[in-house]
Structures are given as structure tokens and as C-alpha cells.
C-alpha positions in Angstrom: -9.8 19.0 13.4 -7.9 16.1 14.9 -11.0 14.8 16.7 -13.0 14.6 13.5 -10.1 12.7 11.8 -9.9 10.3 14.7 -13.6 9.6 14.7 -13.4 9.1 10.9 -10.5 6.7 11.5 -12.7 4.5 13.8 -15.6 4.7 11.3 -13.2 3.8 8.5 -12.0 0.7 10.3 -15.6 -0.4 10.9 -16.5 0.2 7.2 -13.5 -1.7 6.0 -14.1 -4.6 8.3 -17.7 -4.8 7.1 -16.8 -5.1 3.5 -13.4 -6.8 3.9 -9.9 -5.5 3.8 -9.3 -6.3 0.1 -12.4 -4.6 -1.2 -11.6 -1.6 1.0 -8.1 -1.4 -0.5 -9.6 -1.6 -4.0 -11.5 1.6 -3.1 -8.2 3.1 -2.0 -6.9 2.4 -5.5 -10.0 3.9 -7.1 -9.8 7.1 -5.2 -6.0 7.3 -5.8 -6.5 7.0 -9.6 -9.3 9.6 -9.6 -7.3 12.0 -7.4 -4.1 11.6 -9.5 -6.0 12.3 -12.7 -7.7 15.3 -11.2 -4.4 16.7 -10.0 -2.9 16.2 -13.5 -5.8 18.0 -14.9 -5.5 20.8 -12.4 -8.8 20.2 -10.7 -8.9 21.4 -7.1 -10.8 18.3 -5.9 -7.8 16.1 -6.6 -6.2 17.0 -3.3 -9.3 15.9 -1.4 -9.6 12.6 -3.3 -6.0 11.7 -2.6 -5.3 13.4 0.7 -8.6 12.7 2.5 -10.1 9.8 0.7 -7.4 7.5 -0.7 -4.7 8.4 1.9 -6.8 9.8 4.8 -9.2 8.5 7.4 -11.8 7.2 4.9 -10.0 4.4 3.0 -6.3 5.2 3.9 -4.6 1.8 4.1 -3.4 2.4 7.7 -7.1 2.8 8.6 -9.2 0.7 6.3 -7.0 -2.1 5.3 -5.5 -2.4 8.8 -9.0 -2.5 10.3 -10.1 -5.1 7.9 -7.1 -7.3 8.6 -7.7 -7.0 12.4 -11.3 -7.9 12.1 -10.5 -11.0 10.0 -8.0 -12.2 12.6 -10.4 -11.6 15.4 -13.1 -13.5 13.6 -10.8 -16.6 13.5 -10.0 -16.2 17.1 -13.7 -16.3 17.9 -14.2 -19.4 15.8 -16.2 -17.6 13.1 -13.7 -18.3 10.4 -11.1 -20.9 9.7 -8.7 -18.5 8.1 -7.7 -15.3 9.9 -5.7 -14.2 6.8 -8.8 -14.1 4.6 -8.9 -10.5 3.6 -11.4 -10.9 0.8 -14.4 -11.9 2.9 -16.7 -9.2 4.2 -16.7 -9.6 8.0 -20.3 -8.3 8.1 -21.3 -11.7 6.9 -20.4 -13.1 10.4 -23.2 -10.9 11.8 -21.2 -10.1 15.0 -20.9 -6.4 15.9 -17.8 -7.0 18.0 -15.9 -8.1 14.9 -16.7 -4.9 13.2 -15.8 -2.8 16.3 -12.4 -4.5 16.4 -11.9 -3.1 12.9 -12.8 0.3 14.2 -10.3 0.1 17.0 -7.4 -0.7 14.7 -8.6 1.9 12.2 -8.5 4.4 15.1 -5.0 3.2 16.1 -3.8 3.5 12.6 -5.1 7.1 12.1 -3.8 8.2 15.5 -0.3 6.8 14.8 -0.3 8.4 11.4 -1.3 11.8 12.8 0.7 12.0 16.0 3.8 9.9 15.4 4.7 9.4 11.8 3.8 12.7 10.1 5.2 15.1 12.8 8.3 13.1 13.6 9.4 11.3 10.4 8.6 14.1 8.1 11.4 16.1 9.8 13.8 13.3 10.4 13.6 11.6 7.0 11.2 13.1 4.4 7.6 14.0 4.0 7.2 11.1 1.6 8.3 8.6 4.2 6.1 10.1 6.9 3.0 9.5 4.8 4.1 6.1 3.5 1.1 3.8 3.5 3.2 0.7 4.0 4.9 1.4 7.3 1.8 1.6 9.5 0.0 -1.2 7.6 2.9 -3.5 8.2 3.3 -2.8 11.9 -0.4 -2.9 12.5 -0.4 -6.4 11.0 2.3 -7.4 13.3 0.3 -6.0 16.3 -2.7 -7.9 15.1 -0.7 -11.2 15.1 0.7 -10.5 18.6 -2.7 -9.6 20.0 -4.9 -12.3 18.5 -2.3 -15.1 18.6 -0.1 -17.0 16.2 3.6 -17.2 15.4 5.2 -14.1 14.0 7.5 -16.3 11.9 5.4 -18.8 9.9 8.0 -20.5 7.9 11.8 -21.2 7.7 11.6 -20.6 3.9 13.0 -17.2 2.9 12.8 -16.9 -0.8 10.6 -18.7 -3.4 12.4 -21.1 -5.7 12.0 -22.6 -9.1 9.2 -21.3 -11.3 7.7 -19.2 -8.4 10.9 -17.2 -8.1 11.3 -16.9 -11.8 7.8 -15.5 -12.1 8.4 -13.1 -9.2 11.5 -11.8 -10.9 9.9 -11.5 -14.3 7.0 -9.6 -12.9 9.3 -7.4 -10.9 11.6 -6.5 -13.7 9.1 -6.0 -16.5 6.4 -4.2 -14.5 9.1 -1.9 -13.2 10.5 -1.4 -16.7 7.0 -0.6 -17.9 6.4 2.0 -15.2 9.8 3.6 -15.7 9.7 3.6 -19.5 6.3 5.2 -19.6 7.4 8.0 -17.4 10.6 8.6 -19.3 8.7 8.6 -22.6 6.4 11.4 -21.6 9.0 13.6 -19.8 10.0 15.6 -22.9 6.4 16.5 -23.7 5.6 17.2 -20.1 8.5 19.6 -19.8 7.7 21.3 -23.0 4.0 21.6 -22.1 4.6 22.9 -18.5 3.0 20.0 -16.7 6.1 18.1 -15.6 5.7 19.0 -11.9 2.2 17.6 -11.9 3.4 14.5 -13.6 6.3 14.0 -11.2 4.1 14.6 -8.1 1.3 12.3 -9.1 2.8 9.5 -11.2 3.5 7.2 -8.2 -0.1 7.8 -6.9 -1.6 7.0 -10.3 0.2 3.7 -10.8 -0.3 2.6 -7.2 -4.0 3.3 -7.6 -4.2 1.4 -10.9 -2.6 -1.6 -9.3 -5.0 -1.3 -6.3 -8.0 -1.2 -8.6 -6.6 -4.3 -10.5 -7.1 -6.3 -7.3 -10.8 -6.4 -8.1 -9.9 -9.4 -10.2 -8.3 -11.1 -7.2 -11.5 -10.4 -5.3 -13.4 -12.2 -8.1 -11.2 -15.2 -7.8 -8.8 -14.5 -10.7 -5.1 -15.2 -10.0 -4.2 -11.5 -10.2 -0.7 -10.8 -8.9 -0.6 -7.9 -6.4 1.9 -5.4 -7.8 1.3 -2.1 -6.1 4.5 -2.4 -4.1 6.4 -2.9 -7.3 4.9 -0.1 -9.4 4.9 2.6 -6.7 8.5 2.0 -5.9 9.5 1.9 -9.5 7.7 5.2 -10.1 9.2 6.9 -7.0 12.7 5.8 -7.9 12.4 6.8 -11.5 11.1 10.3 -10.7 13.7 10.7 -8.0 16.6 9.5 -10.2 15.6 11.8 -13.0 15.3 14.8 -10.6 18.8 14.0 -9.3 20.6 13.2 -12.5 18.6 14.8 -15.3 19.3 11.6 -17.3 16.3 9.6 -18.5 18.3 6.4 -19.1 19.7 6.4 -15.6 16.2 7.0 -14.3 15.0 4.1 -16.4 17.6 1.7 -15.0 17.2 2.9 -11.4 13.4 2.6 -11.5 13.6 -0.9 -12.9 16.2 -2.0 -10.3 14.3 -0.5 -7.3 11.0 -2.0 -8.4 12.5 -5.4 -8.8 14.0 -5.2 -5.3 10.6 -4.4 -4.0 9.2 -7.5 -5.7 11.9 -9.6 -4.0 11.3 -8.1 -0.6 7.6 -8.8 -0.9 8.4 -12.4 -1.8 10.7 -12.7 1.3 8.1 -11.3 3.7 5.4 -13.4 2.2 7.4 -16.6 2.7 8.6 -15.9 6.2 5.7 -14.3 8.1 2.7 -14.2 5.8 2.1 -17.8 4.8 -0.1 -18.9 7.7 -3.8 -18.7 8.5 -3.7 -16.8 11.8 -3.7 -13.3 10.3 -2.5 -11.3 7.4 0.8 -9.3 7.6 0.9 -7.5 4.3 4.0 -8.3 2.3 3.5 -5.4 -0.2 3.2 -3.1 2.7 6.6 -4.3 4.0 8.2 -3.8 0.6 6.8 -0.3 0.3 7.8 0.6 3.8 11.4 -0.5 3.3 11.9 0.8 -0.2 10.2 4.1 0.3 12.8 4.7 3.0 15.6 3.7 0.5 14.2 6.0 -2.2 13.9 8.9 0.3 17.4 8.3 1.5 18.8 8.2 -2.0 16.9 11.0 -3.8 15.4 13.4 -1.2 
């Protein structure tokens, strides 16, 4: 029922605020991996793990990550933190109930928008994939947080990284995307022969997205782990879409690599222009996923 889902959205926002937006997103990745594996194995629980847990009101990014981001920004506004963009710190450590409740409010907003705006309208206007895109609500929720709790929307005049930083971004974008595309293309013949291609095509993007999300546990531990979920999910979606459209694995490989690299560049641009301050966090991977999921849907759905 809608009411139960909305209540869960509020609770999910409080939960994420209490443990921190980044740890909550790591849990999203964990449930996504478990659900994708279960779906590939034909286990009925896979739909629950992906649809209700990973991409639902429990730790769906538009609920949990958005709630954690809002709580962190509010904590800075109250003077409890010096960095409102700190998404790694558990806001329960501030021992202020109102901080956690702000997370709940934004979790509720995210769940309500997802249920009553994006799914019913965008699924018909664009595609079901775009309507359930985790990036679009996360990005605009971050913008709303910035507007509500203060701070400039544009934080820098710099648009794109330069020098070694740009080279690193491009290298990661190209070769992470190539990895994702090449793995899919390498197993397609066996999947088609074995009768499990549909399961592979329907779950591959969830699997690699989840793996990248789980990898952020290293960032939480202080390791310089590069967030790449925006790269790998777009590379996977584009590879699958291109193969479905053309039937050619080499074209799918190239398309997946190119689209994933573009996602990496978009993430870099957003990170430089509006996500380089300390007022709040406006997620640059979410921006890249939002834009590129629209592009993939327009090209291949």
C-alpha cells in the first residue's frame, strides 16, 4: 500500500541519516548485488531484494542517500559540523533528534516523488527504466537541500578537471567501461546457448552498479577509492541496449565504452561546478546517471 511505502520512506531517511549517506548507499549496493545474483539464479527473493530493498523505501538512493545528504547539510547549518558535504559521518553522532528527522523528511519526499511523479508519468512518456532511475531524484533532492539550507548552487567557475586529474578521469572512464562491456559481450554466446540471456540482460546493470556501490566501503575506510557506479551502470545499460538493437557484439562493446566514458566526464563536470563546496553534497554520479539513462533510453528503448 502507498501509505506503508511512504512511512517506510520516512523511516528510511532517518535510518540513513543516523548511519550516514555513504554507508547507507553501500547497503544499497549490497542489496543490489544480492538481488541481481538471486535473479540470475532464478530465486524468487531477487525481486524483493532489488525492488523493495535496494531500489525501494528501505535503502533506495532517493530515500536513504537523499535523507543522509539532507541531514548532513542541516547539521552544518546548526553549527554541529563544519562540512555539510560530509556524507561519510553518521549523523547520530551529533546526538540531535532533529537532524535525524530532517533525514526522514527528505526520505519521505524522495519516496513520494518517486511513487507519484516519476514512475506514473515518466514511465509512459520516456521508458520504465528512466522512471525508476536512481539518479534523477537524488540529484534534484540535493539541489533542493542546497536551496533550503543555504549555499551557492554554483560553487566554482571551473568546468572540467585538467592535467593529471582529467587524464585519470578519462582513463578510469574508458577502461572501467571497456571492462563492463567486454565482460558482457564475452558471456553473451554462452548465455544465449544456455537460455539465461534474458536474466543476464535484465540484471547486469544492477549487478555492476551494486558492485561499485559496495566498493565504496573502502572510501568509508579512508582509502582513495574512486566512485564509479555512474560509469559502470551506464556502460552496462548502453552495451545491453546496443546489442539488443544491432545484434552485433563489437558495436555493443564500442557503444558501452563510449557511453560509460561520457558518464565519467559528466560526473567530473558536475563535481567541479556545483559539488566542490562544503555547504552540502549534490551528487555528481547521480547527475551523470540521470542524464545518461535518459540518453540510453532515447537511443535504445
